[in-house]
RODRENKOL-457369 format. One line per 8 residues: number of its first residue (from 0); their letters; for each residue y, z, x of C-alpha. Coordinates in steps of 0.2 Angstrom, whole numbers. Last residue first. Example, Ala and Ser with C-alpha at 12.3 -4.5 7.8 and 13.67 -1.06 7.14 Angstrom:
1	sa	-5:36:68 | -22:39:62
//
This chain:
600	parkaqra	-10:227:-56 | -19:243:-51 | -34:239:-40 | -32:253:-28 | -25:265:-41 | -42:264:-50 | -51:270:-35 | -40:285:-34
592	vdidvfkw	-40:288:-53 | -59:289:-54 | -60:288:-73 | -73:298:-83 | -84:294:-98 | -92:305:-112 | -77:308:-122 | -74:290:-125
584	ferlfvnr	-91:287:-133 | -87:290:-151 | -95:275:-159 | -113:281:-159 | -127:270:-167 | -125:256:-154 | -127:268:-140 | -119:260:-124
576	hfgilwpq	-116:267:-107 | -100:271:-97 | -103:286:-86 | -89:283:-73 | -76:269:-75 | -69:267:-57 | -81:253:-53 | -74:242:-68
568	aldtfirh	-85:240:-83 | -93:225:-91 | -101:225:-108 | -115:214:-113 | -121:210:-131 | -136:202:-139 | -133:196:-156 | -145:195:-171
560	vhvkypmy	-142:178:-178 | -138:167:-192 | -142:177:-208 | -138:166:-223 | -133:178:-237 | -135:176:-256 | -151:167:-252 | -161:169:-268
552	atmldear	-178:168:-259 | -173:176:-243 | -165:191:-252 | -180:193:-263 | -191:193:-248 | -180:207:-240 | -183:218:-256 | -202:215:-254
544	mmvafrep	-200:220:-235 | -191:236:-240 | -205:240:-252 | -218:237:-238 | -208:248:-226 | -208:262:-238 | -227:262:-239 | -230:260:-221
536	gdpmskql	-220:275:-216 | -203:283:-217 | -200:295:-232 | -197:287:-249 | -181:291:-259 | -171:275:-253 | -186:264:-254 | -186:266:-273
528	dylrnyep	-168:263:-276 | -168:247:-266 | -183:241:-275 | -175:244:-292 | -159:235:-286 | -169:220:-280 | -178:219:-297 | -162:220:-306
520	ldfralnd	-153:206:-296 | -135:208:-292 | -128:199:-277 | -109:201:-276 | -109:192:-259 | -98:205:-251 | -111:219:-255 | -105:233:-244
512	lgkspgyg	-89:234:-256 | -86:220:-268 | -103:223:-276 | -111:239:-271 | -118:243:-288 | -128:227:-286 | -137:231:-270 | -138:215:-259
504	lklfdggd	-129:221:-243 | -136:239:-247 | -152:233:-239 | -144:235:-222 | -144:254:-224 | -163:253:-227 | -165:249:-209 | -162:266:-204
496	pgdsegvg	-155:266:-186 | -138:264:-192 | -128:248:-197 | -120:233:-190 | -114:218:-201 | -105:203:-194 | -95:191:-205 | -95:173:-210
488	wmmlkgar	-86:169:-226 | -91:158:-242 | -83:156:-259 | -69:168:-256 | -59:177:-270 | -71:191:-274 | -58:204:-273 | -67:212:-258
480	saklnepw	-67:195:-250 | -48:192:-252 | -45:209:-243 | -57:205:-229 | -50:187:-227 | -32:195:-225 | -39:208:-213 | -47:194:-203
472	qavkfvmr	-32:182:-201 | -33:167:-212 | -40:149:-211 | -48:140:-226 | -61:128:-220 | -68:113:-229 | -86:108:-231 | -92:91:-239
464	vgiadmnk	-111:90:-240 | -119:74:-235 | -134:82:-226 | -128:79:-208 | -110:82:-213 | -115:100:-217 | -123:104:-200 | -109:95:-191
456	kwqltlqr	-96:105:-201 | -104:121:-199 | -105:119:-180 | -87:115:-179 | -84:131:-190 | -93:141:-177 | -83:134:-163 | -66:138:-172
448	slnnpqta	-72:155:-176 | -76:159:-158 | -59:152:-153 | -48:162:-164 | -39:157:-180 | -51:165:-193 | -63:158:-206 | -66:156:-224
440	yeivlpsg	-78:142:-230 | -74:131:-245 | -89:120:-250 | -84:104:-260 | -97:97:-272 | -86:85:-283 | -91:84:-302 | -105:74:-307
432	dprerwgd	-114:87:-318 | -128:89:-305 | -115:92:-291 | -109:78:-280 | -115:73:-263 | -103:65:-250 | -106:48:-242 | -93:39:-253
424	gdrdvfgy	-107:30:-263 | -101:35:-280 | -117:45:-285 | -120:55:-269 | -134:67:-275 | -135:86:-279 | -147:83:-293 | -160:97:-291
416	tdllaqar	-173:86:-282 | -161:77:-271 | -153:94:-265 | -170:101:-261 | -176:86:-252 | -160:85:-241 | -163:104:-236 | -182:101:-233
408	arsfegme	-178:86:-221 | -163:95:-213 | -175:109:-208 | -170:124:-198 | -179:140:-202 | -173:158:-199 | -170:164:-217 | -186:154:-221
400	trvhpdfg	-196:168:-214 | -204:172:-197 | -209:190:-193 | -213:195:-175 | -198:205:-171 | -201:216:-186 | -186:227:-191 | -191:240:-204
392	tsgpgiiq	-183:255:-195 | -168:249:-185 | -168:244:-167 | -165:226:-172 | -155:222:-188 | -162:221:-205 | -158:206:-216 | -172:196:-209
384	qgviaqgr	-176:181:-198 | -161:180:-188 | -163:169:-172 | -160:178:-156 | -143:180:-147 | -134:179:-131 | -139:161:-126 | -122:155:-124
376	rvqrieke	-116:160:-141 | -108:144:-146 | -118:130:-138 | -135:138:-135 | -136:151:-150 | -127:138:-162 | -140:125:-157 | -154:137:-161
368	tdvalaia	-146:141:-177 | -146:123:-184 | -140:127:-201 | -147:114:-213 | -160:126:-220 | -145:138:-226 | -136:124:-235 | -153:119:-244
360	rrlavqaa	-156:137:-248 | -139:139:-256 | -141:123:-266 | -159:127:-272 | -153:144:-278 | -140:135:-288 | -152:122:-295 | -165:136:-300
352	tyggvvpd	-152:146:-309 | -146:162:-302 | -128:159:-299 | -115:156:-285 | -111:141:-274 | -99:131:-285 | -95:143:-300 | -92:158:-288
344	emsfysla	-100:174:-294 | -114:174:-281 | -101:172:-267 | -111:165:-253 | -112:175:-237 | -113:170:-219 | -121:181:-206 | -121:188:-189
336	ldsgpyrv	-132:203:-191 | -133:219:-182 | -143:232:-172 | -135:225:-156 | -146:221:-142 | -140:229:-125 | -133:224:-108 | -122:236:-98
328	aymglral	-114:227:-84 | -107:234:-67 | -92:231:-57 | -92:236:-39 | -81:222:-32 | -97:215:-24 | -105:215:-41 | -91:204:-48
320	npairnnp	-93:191:-35 | -112:192:-36 | -112:188:-55 | -121:201:-65 | -138:196:-71 | -142:187:-87 | -146:170:-78 | -128:169:-74
312	lavtifde	-119:185:-81 | -100:184:-78 | -98:165:-78 | -112:162:-90 | -105:174:-102 | -87:168:-101 | -85:157:-117 | -97:169:-126
304	pieelmdm	-84:183:-124 | -91:198:-114 | -94:212:-127 | -82:226:-123 | -73:223:-107 | -70:239:-98 | -56:247:-87 | -43:234:-92
296	egglfalw	-28:229:-81 | -40:226:-66 | -35:208:-65 | -53:203:-70 | -51:213:-85 | -35:206:-90 | -41:188:-87 | -56:191:-99
288	rpqaeeii	-46:198:-113 | -33:184:-111 | -47:171:-112 | -56:178:-127 | -42:177:-140 | -40:192:-152 | -31:204:-141 | -27:220:-149
280	sievrdim	-23:233:-136 | -32:250:-134 | -25:264:-123 | -36:279:-122 | -28:295:-114 | -32:310:-104 | -50:307:-99 | -64:320:-96
272	plkrgslr	-67:325:-115 | -76:336:-113 | -80:349:-100 | -91:344:-86 | -109:352:-85 | -118:336:-81 | -106:322:-75 | -112:315:-58
264	avaaeava	-131:316:-60 | -130:312:-79 | -120:296:-75 | -132:290:-61 | -147:293:-73 | -138:282:-87 | -135:268:-75 | -152:269:-68
256	dgapaqee	-162:269:-84 | -179:272:-79 | -182:287:-89 | -170:289:-103 | -155:300:-97 | -152:317:-104 | -134:322:-110 | -126:339:-107
248	yfqdryap	-108:335:-104 | -99:350:-111 | -90:355:-126 | -77:370:-127 | -66:367:-142 | -53:353:-142 | -35:361:-143 | -28:349:-130
240	nrdlviqs	-34:334:-139 | -34:320:-127 | -22:307:-132 | -24:291:-142 | -14:275:-140 | -17:260:-152 | -8:243:-148 | -4:227:-157
232	srtwrglv	-11:225:-174 | 0:239:-180 | 9:248:-166 | 1:265:-166 | 6:280:-155 | -2:297:-151 | -17:298:-162 | -27:313:-157
224	fpgtgvph	-43:314:-147 | -58:326:-144 | -61:329:-163 | -55:342:-175 | -45:330:-186 | -28:323:-191 | -27:305:-195 | -9:300:-200
216	enihdgya	-6:282:-203 | -19:280:-217 | -12:296:-225 | 3:286:-229 | -1:286:-248 | 0:305:-248 | 6:312:-231 | 8:330:-236
208	evverava	-6:330:-249 | -18:322:-237 | -14:334:-223 | -16:349:-234 | -33:343:-240 | -39:343:-222 | -50:328:-217 | -68:331:-211
200	gavsadsl	-77:315:-205 | -91:309:-218 | -86:291:-218 | -79:286:-201 | -87:302:-194 | -104:295:-198 | -117:308:-195 | -117:314:-213
192	vdalrpng	-126:298:-219 | -139:300:-206 | -142:318:-211 | -146:312:-229 | -161:303:-222 | -175:311:-232 | -166:307:-248 | -173:315:-264
184	valrvqlt	-166:310:-280 | -154:320:-291 | -147:326:-274 | -141:344:-270 | -129:347:-255 | -125:364:-249 | -111:369:-237 | -110:385:-228
176	yrdltrlg	-95:390:-217 | -84:400:-229 | -98:404:-241 | -110:395:-252 | -99:379:-253 | -102:366:-266 | -108:348:-268 | -122:345:-280
168	averdydf	-118:357:-294 | -100:351:-295 | -86:364:-293 | -69:359:-300 | -55:360:-288 | -54:342:-283 | -51:337:-301 | -47:318:-302
160	pkgalaer	-34:317:-315 | -41:311:-332 | -39:293:-337 | -57:286:-340 | -59:282:-322 | -56:300:-318 | -69:306:-330 | -81:293:-322
152	rleglgvi	-78:300:-305 | -81:318:-309 | -97:313:-318 | -103:304:-302 | -101:320:-292 | -112:330:-304 | -128:330:-293 | -126:320:-277
144	eqqeisav	-134:303:-281 | -134:297:-262 | -130:280:-269 | -113:286:-276 | -108:290:-258 | -113:272:-252 | -105:265:-267 | -88:274:-264
136	hpskwrpd	-88:268:-246 | -74:255:-249 | -63:269:-255 | -51:264:-269 | -40:279:-264 | -34:283:-282 | -51:281:-289 | -57:297:-282
128	lhrklsyv	-75:295:-277 | -72:293:-259 | -61:309:-259 | -75:320:-265 | -84:318:-248 | -68:324:-239 | -66:339:-251 | -83:345:-249
120	ydaavler	-82:343:-230 | -66:353:-230 | -74:366:-241 | -87:370:-227 | -73:376:-215 | -62:369:-201 | -49:382:-195 | -31:379:-197
112	prgkfapd	-19:387:-185 | -2:390:-193 | 14:381:-190 | 16:374:-208 | -1:366:-208 | 6:349:-214 | 17:349:-198 | 1:346:-188
104	atffigpr	-9:355:-175 | -26:349:-171 | -39:355:-183 | -49:370:-177 | -67:374:-174 | -70:393:-173 | -85:395:-184 | -99:382:-183
96	iritftrf	-103:374:-200 | -119:378:-209 | -128:365:-218 | -140:368:-233 | -148:352:-240 | -157:351:-257 | -166:336:-263 | -178:331:-249
88	ddstepma	-193:337:-259 | -198:350:-247 | -181:357:-246 | -170:354:-231 | -161:366:-219 | -149:355:-210 | -148:352:-191 | -140:366:-182
80	vatsprlt	-123:375:-180 | -114:360:-188 | -98:353:-180 | -109:341:-170 | -127:345:-173 | -140:333:-166 | -148:316:-171 | -159:307:-160
72	vpralfay	-160:288:-155 | -176:283:-146 | -169:284:-133 | -156:298:-130 | -140:293:-121 | -126:298:-132 | -135:310:-144 | -132:304:-162
64	qfpaelin	-120:315:-172 | -120:328:-185 | -107:338:-196 | -95:324:-195 | -79:324:-184 | -62:316:-185 | -52:309:-170 | -65:299:-160
56	sivirsyl	-74:293:-176 | -58:287:-183 | -54:276:-169 | -71:267:-170 | -70:266:-188 | -54:256:-187 | -63:244:-175 | -78:242:-186
48	dsvaapdf	-69:238:-203 | -72:249:-218 | -55:257:-222 | -47:267:-235 | -57:283:-238 | -60:286:-220 | -41:285:-216 | -37:277:-200
40	gteatsfa	-29:260:-203 | -33:241:-203 | -38:238:-185 | -35:221:-178 | -49:211:-170 | -54:208:-152 | -51:226:-148 | -45:229:-130
32	yrlvkapp	-48:241:-116 | -39:254:-106 | -46:272:-102 | -32:282:-95 | -34:297:-83 | -17:304:-80 | -12:307:-62 | -14:325:-56
24	gaaapaaw	-4:339:-62 | 12:345:-69 | 11:357:-83 | 12:357:-102 | 8:373:-110 | -9:375:-118 | -10:375:-137 | -21:388:-145
16	pmgafava	-7:399:-152 | 3:385:-159 | 21:389:-158 | 26:372:-151 | 11:360:-151 | 21:345:-144 | 11:330:-139 | 18:321:-125
8	lvvavfrl	15:302:-123 | 15:291:-108 | 14:273:-112 | 8:261:-99 | 13:243:-104 | -1:231:-102 | 2:215:-93 | -7:198:-97
0	m	-8:186:-82
//
């Protein structure tokens, strides 16, 4: 049985006028759970992986956030006083930051309280454009077309120092607490961009200058938690921010959601956050995570592993033995994609010629996704038909495309037609020029990846295509992928409630960032730019569908499935729910320490 070491941390705020003195009290409320993949760091300008972004979103704060329980999803102010004042053409946004919000104490502030101001958001957004940081979000920020910001980056790329002090017309402060954003092209959904704390969270300039290249290890924000201890790829410990402003549980439960209604009834009016500490272990293998949860060493199990889903959730209902212990399940569709990409710049699988397109389409057609869902994902997914995830605008549950089709006959016909045939009789197809056809697929050393690669091998063997697998840890594969060094790789993609965000996967200027496939088609880029400036409605959705059709036709990505997730919670974890568009849920839960102690390992 896996044992966790409880780590008790004291955060000193000597001399800080807003810090409460330490005092003896009741047992600490500690939320314990595990990530299945290692984090990479905690600087918004340096990371893009989900697990790092979860941690960042609980330390840093964006101007807006999604309401925890609201359905349909609803944006509301976070550090802002109200939602932005917006011009009729969606090109000018005025945002007022709430006075009296402070960063947590840090030596970078030299013993003085440091208030959050509008200039912090100007600085934080500019950082993504500074070539020094190599931000994975640079394309996302550039796509907002903030007036003058691109010029600042171009000058820095040409050799000039990045000038943070130079005012740009599209990103400036009107006064201490007022931020104005001006866009070259209207964007009705800019507030969505400014709700992601892992991108738009406020970072203080003093902190960045104090820690320099080590800023990825020193997140300092205004949020409900502070980083207490970090053992890379092993454990992350966060403590409650003692200086966090007065925020209270004011959530509204959707009608008919019994779990949410019970949480609201019990927690309404409570000051946030309600827990003292969060301890996260990195446990890549499914069995240790499952056993730790069953043994009471974890308070929640995020995303029941496929290997144990039928044990925990027979017939998609919580197992009687778990229910008798008071455990409860939260089941939800993810607005996500599980996909494999083809590097469009790779000489074997890339390119835009008819033969190369036929090769990718044949490989995609040969994937038996229904079998993958049954045998690997244990029924916890639906076949992916489009590049947009469920719950996001533009997703159509009724659409059927070649993206979701399985046909070995069509796959073999395409390969034969375009000259991918077995010339030497060894059972494996060669390329049209007679050179070997060998597909190299990157993967990870965990059980789920092993099962998925086995499916890939069976699918490719059936059509005479040789596939080999290159195994490395996930962060190593991500680094190689961004550098364009992987031929194929399977990843997950989750995004916000706007389906247009998923389309950036194929946007040319995002190559090597959001666009791991390095797809770059002028007509697709034009459609992406067009839909971005349009308000939601049938006309925009039609443009988005045309862009998706191009993605299906050229097949830079093979979307396998949209996953269905189930989290399990112990009976002493109060208020746990799931909003797939909000990562900072920790402040909305409580721990019944007396009940927890009875099951302590």
